[in-house]
C-alpha positions in Angstrom: 116.1 -63.5 80.5 117.1 -65.8 77.7 114.0 -68.0 78.4 111.7 -65.0 78.0 113.4 -63.9 74.7 112.9 -67.5 73.4 109.2 -67.4 74.2 108.8 -64.0 72.6 110.5 -65.2 69.4 108.3 -68.2 69.4 105.2 -66.1 69.8 106.3 -63.7 67.0 107.0 -66.6 64.7 103.8 -68.3 65.5 101.9 -65.1 64.9 103.6 -64.5 61.6 102.9 -68.1 60.4 99.3 -67.9 61.6 98.5 -64.7 59.8 100.4 -65.8 56.6 98.3 -69.0 56.4 95.1 -67.1 56.9 95.8 -64.5 54.3 97.3 -66.8 51.7 93.8 -68.3 50.9 92.4 -65.1 49.6 91.8 -64.8 45.9 90.9 -61.3 44.6 87.9 -60.7 42.5 89.9 -60.3 39.3 91.8 -63.6 39.8 88.6 -65.4 40.8 86.7 -64.2 37.8 89.6 -65.1 35.6 89.7 -68.6 37.1 86.0 -69.1 36.5 86.4 -67.8 32.9 89.2 -70.3 32.3 87.1 -73.2 33.7 84.2 -72.3 31.5 86.4 -72.0 28.4 88.0 -75.4 29.1 84.5 -77.0 29.5 83.2 -75.5 26.3 86.4 -76.6 24.5 85.9 -80.1 25.6 82.2 -80.0 24.6 83.1 -78.7 21.1 85.9 -81.3 20.8 83.3 -84.1 21.4 80.9 -82.4 19.0 83.5 -82.3 16.3 84.8 -85.8 16.8 81.5 -87.6 17.3 78.5 -85.5 16.3 79.4 -84.4 12.8 80.6 -87.8 11.5 77.5 -89.4 12.9 75.3 -86.7 11.3 77.1 -87.2 8.0 76.6 -91.0 8.1 72.9 -90.6 8.8 72.5 -88.2 5.9 74.3 -90.5 3.5 72.1 -93.4 4.6 68.9 -91.4 4.1 70.1 -90.4 0.6 70.5 -86.7 1.3 73.6 -85.0 -0.1 76.0 -83.4 2.3 76.4 -79.7 2.3 79.9 -79.9 0.6 78.4 -81.7 -2.4 75.5 -79.2 -2.7 77.9 -76.2 -2.8 79.4 -77.2 -6.1 76.1 -77.5 -8.0 
């Protein structure tokens, strides 16, 4: 009798673990959309970071070499 109870317990534990692993991978539509929105926001943030760090100083340097006044200097005139 004890041997049968041990196998039943083992079967119940195995069933509980098996179903828990299968259902823990589900992401609801709200959480999935939120995760996608966060990934897009991070990607755009990195893109804008590079634009601010590299593009604008290079554009300013090119304008100064071509002899065009930057927008900050034009605003005071």
